[in-house]
C-alpha positions in Angstrom: 0.0 0.0 0.0 1.5 3.3 -1.0 -0.5 6.3 0.2 -4.0 7.7 0.6 -5.3 10.9 -0.7 -6.4 13.3 2.0 -10.1 13.2 1.1 -11.3 16.1 3.2 -11.8 19.1 0.9 -11.8 22.6 2.3 -13.9 25.2 0.4 -13.3 24.6 -3.3 -9.7 23.2 -3.0 -8.5 20.0 -4.6 -7.8 16.9 -2.6 -4.1 16.6 -1.7 -1.7 13.6 -1.6 -0.4 12.5 1.7 2.7 10.3 2.1 3.0 7.5 4.6 5.1 9.5 7.0 2.9 12.6 7.0 0.8 13.2 10.1 -3.0 13.5 9.6 -4.3 13.5 13.2 -2.7 13.4 16.6 -4.2 13.6 20.1 -1.7 14.0 22.9 -1.6 15.1 26.6 0.9 17.5 28.0 1.5 19.6 31.1 0.1 18.7 34.5 1.9 18.3 37.8 4.2 15.4 36.9 7.9 14.6 37.2 10.3 15.3 34.3 10.9 11.7 33.4 7.1 11.2 32.9 7.0 14.3 30.7 9.8 13.3 28.4 8.5 9.7 28.2 5.0 10.7 27.1 3.6 9.1 24.0 0.6 10.6 22.0 -2.6 8.9 22.7 -3.3 8.6 19.0 -1.4 9.3 15.8 -2.8 8.7 12.3 -0.7 9.0 9.2 -1.2 9.5 5.5 -1.3 5.9 4.5 -4.0 5.2 7.1 -1.7 3.8 9.7 -2.8 4.4 13.3 -0.5 4.1 16.3 -2.0 4.1 19.8 -1.1 3.3 23.3 -2.1 -0.3 24.0 -3.1 -1.6 27.5 -0.5 -0.7 30.1 0.2 -2.9 33.2 -1.0 -1.1 36.3 1.9 -2.0 38.5 5.2 -0.4 39.5 7.7 -1.0 38.3 6.2 -1.8 34.9 8.0 -2.7 31.7 10.7 -0.3 30.5 9.1 0.1 27.1 5.6 1.4 26.5 3.0 -0.9 24.8 2.4 0.7 21.4 0.2 -1.0 18.9 -0.6 -0.2 15.2 -3.2 -1.0 12.7 -4.4 0.5 9.4 -7.6 2.2 8.3 -9.0 2.0 4.8 -9.4 5.1 2.6 -13.1 5.4 3.7 -12.2 5.0 7.3 -9.6 7.8 7.0 -12.2 10.0 5.3 -14.8 9.4 8.1 -12.2 10.2 10.7 -11.3 13.5 9.0 -14.9 14.5 8.5 -15.5 13.9 12.3 -12.5 16.1 13.0 -14.0 18.9 10.8 -17.3 18.5 12.6 -15.5 18.9 16.0 -14.0 22.2 14.8 -10.5 21.0 14.3 -10.1 22.5 10.8 -10.6 26.2 11.7 -8.3 28.7 13.3 -5.9 27.5 16.0 -7.4 27.8 19.4 -6.9 27.1 23.1 -9.8 26.5 25.5 -8.9 27.1 29.1 -10.7 26.1 32.3 -10.0 28.5 35.2 -11.9 26.4 37.7 -9.5 23.5 37.7 -5.8 23.4 38.9 -2.8 21.1 38.1 -4.5 19.3 35.2 -3.1 18.4 31.8 -3.7 19.9 28.4 -5.1 17.8 25.5 -3.8 18.9 22.1 -5.4 18.0 18.8 -3.3 18.4 15.6 -4.8 17.9 12.2 -3.0 18.3 8.9 -5.3 18.6 5.9 -5.0 20.4 2.5 -1.5 21.6 3.3 -2.5 23.3 6.5 -1.7 22.4 10.1 -4.4 23.1 12.7 -3.7 22.9 16.4 -6.5 23.0 19.0 -5.9 22.5 22.7 -8.1 22.3 25.8 -6.9 22.4 29.4 -8.4 19.8 31.8 -10.5 18.3 29.1 -10.9 14.9 30.8 -12.1 16.7 34.0 -15.2 18.0 32.3 -18.3 18.0 34.4 -20.1 20.3 36.8 -17.4 23.0 36.8 -18.0 23.6 33.1 -21.2 25.5 34.0 -19.0 28.6 34.7 -17.7 28.6 31.1 -19.1 30.6 28.3 -21.6 28.6 26.2 -19.4 28.7 23.1 -16.4 27.4 25.1 -18.6 24.6 26.6 -19.8 23.5 23.2 -16.3 23.5 21.8 -14.9 21.5 24.7 -17.8 19.0 24.5 -17.1 18.5 20.8 -13.4 17.9 21.4 -14.1 15.4 24.3 -16.6 13.5 22.1 -14.1 13.2 19.3 -11.4 12.1 21.6 -13.5 9.3 23.1 -14.5 8.1 19.6 -11.0 8.3 18.2 -9.5 6.3 21.1 -12.2 3.6 20.7 -11.7 3.3 17.0 -12.2 -0.5 16.9 -15.9 -0.1 18.0 -16.4 3.0 15.9 -14.5 2.2 12.6 -14.0 -1.5 13.0 -15.3 -2.2 9.5 -12.6 0.2 8.1 -9.6 -1.5 9.8 -7.9 -3.3 6.9 -4.8 -4.5 8.7 -5.1 -6.1 12.1 -3.5 -4.8 15.3 0.1 -5.5 15.9 3.0 -4.3 18.0 4.6 -1.1 16.7 8.1 -1.9 15.6 9.9 1.5 16.1 13.1 2.3 14.1 14.4 5.0 16.4 14.5 5.3 20.2 14.9 8.5 22.2 16.6 7.7 25.5 16.7 10.0 28.5 19.4 9.4 31.1 19.7 10.5 34.7 21.9 9.5 37.6 20.2 6.7 39.7 18.3 8.0 42.6 17.2 6.4 45.9 13.8 4.9 45.6 10.7 5.3 47.7 9.5 3.3 49.4 13.0 2.4 50.5 12.3 -1.4 50.5 11.5 -1.3 46.7 14.7 -2.9 45.3 15.9 -2.0 41.8 17.2 -4.5 39.4 20.5 -4.0 37.7 21.7 -4.3 34.1 24.8 -3.5 32.1 24.5 -0.7 29.5 25.1 -2.6 26.2 26.4 0.2 23.9 30.0 1.4 23.4 29.3 5.0 24.3 29.2 5.3 28.1 26.1 6.8 29.6 28.1 9.7 31.1 28.8 10.8 27.5 25.6 9.5 25.8 23.7 12.1 23.8 23.7 15.7 25.1 22.4 17.5 28.1 18.8 18.4 27.9 18.4 22.2 27.9 16.6 23.5 30.9 17.2 20.3 32.9 21.0 19.9 33.1 20.9 16.6 35.1 19.2 14.8 32.2 20.9 13.7 28.9 19.1 12.7 25.7 20.3 10.7 22.8 18.7 8.8 19.9 19.6 5.1 19.1 19.1 3.5 15.7 20.3 0.6 13.6 22.4 -2.1 15.1 22.8 -0.2 18.4 19.0 -0.1 18.6 18.7 -3.9 18.3 21.2 -4.4 21.1 19.5 -1.9 23.4 16.0 -3.1 22.5 16.9 -6.6 23.7 18.3 -5.3 27.0 15.2 -3.1 27.5 12.8 -5.9 26.9 14.4 -7.7 29.9 14.3 -4.6 32.2 11.7 -2.5 33.9 11.1 1.1 35.0 13.2 0.5 38.1 16.2 -1.0 36.4 19.5 0.7 37.3 22.0 0.7 34.4 25.7 0.2 35.1 28.2 2.1 33.0 31.9 2.7 33.8 31.4 2.3 37.6 28.3 4.5 37.9 24.6 3.7 37.9 21.9 5.5 35.9 18.2 5.4 35.2 16.7 5.5 31.6 13.5 6.7 30.2 13.2 5.2 26.7 10.7 6.8 24.3 10.1 5.2 20.9 9.9 7.7 18.1 6.9 7.8 15.8 7.2 7.9 12.0 7.1 11.7 11.8 9.5 12.3 14.7 13.3 12.5 14.9 16.1 13.7 17.1 16.0 14.7 20.8 14.0 17.3 22.6 15.5 20.8 22.8 14.4 21.2 26.4 11.5 20.7 28.8 
């Protein structure tokens, strides 16, 4: 399968051609009162690409420490399924001007960001505390309430795509085989509770962790590097036998890693937090 045409027409424009690596729709969470390692390791809830490929977070084990690598799954939508998804995005207001919908009545929540690319334009709509919708919404202006409700409804449908667009899934669900891995490195820290014992593993790559990647701007105690090719295969095998509390030994020191698989449209490291 090569590529789909982006079937959603705006005004009297012509349908455009999307390549397999081009993003069509993304839903992701950001912000909130969380630790830096959680922020840098976040994966978008949903990413849809120009060939109909969908990458989502699969079920996560609700224990600590969990696996070192997140459970990412992929499947593919038909041309008609992609069209219906984009038409729903338009109906939810995601193809107009960029906008942000705040919620002053809620503190320390995250922000949900919707990104849609259609007809050569990139649209970004975000909403603070979207998942906390409820009684506090009564204080919001009616237009804001309606916009947030439309975004919440789209998010729920998009994240339950099998029940919504099951007939349009033309390739079954499989584990996402990433080709690049972003790795964040910090010095190992004492754990709480203190009786939670870490496991230990030897860093498998030639570059020691003290020199791996580069310091993350704005958070000097964290380094970031990207692993690909043969090095990725060696590190992937080691990570699959580790967990979130594994301490990695390198040249006499111990470190903690936050591995973050890169999606098809992503590359390189973050420039800062």
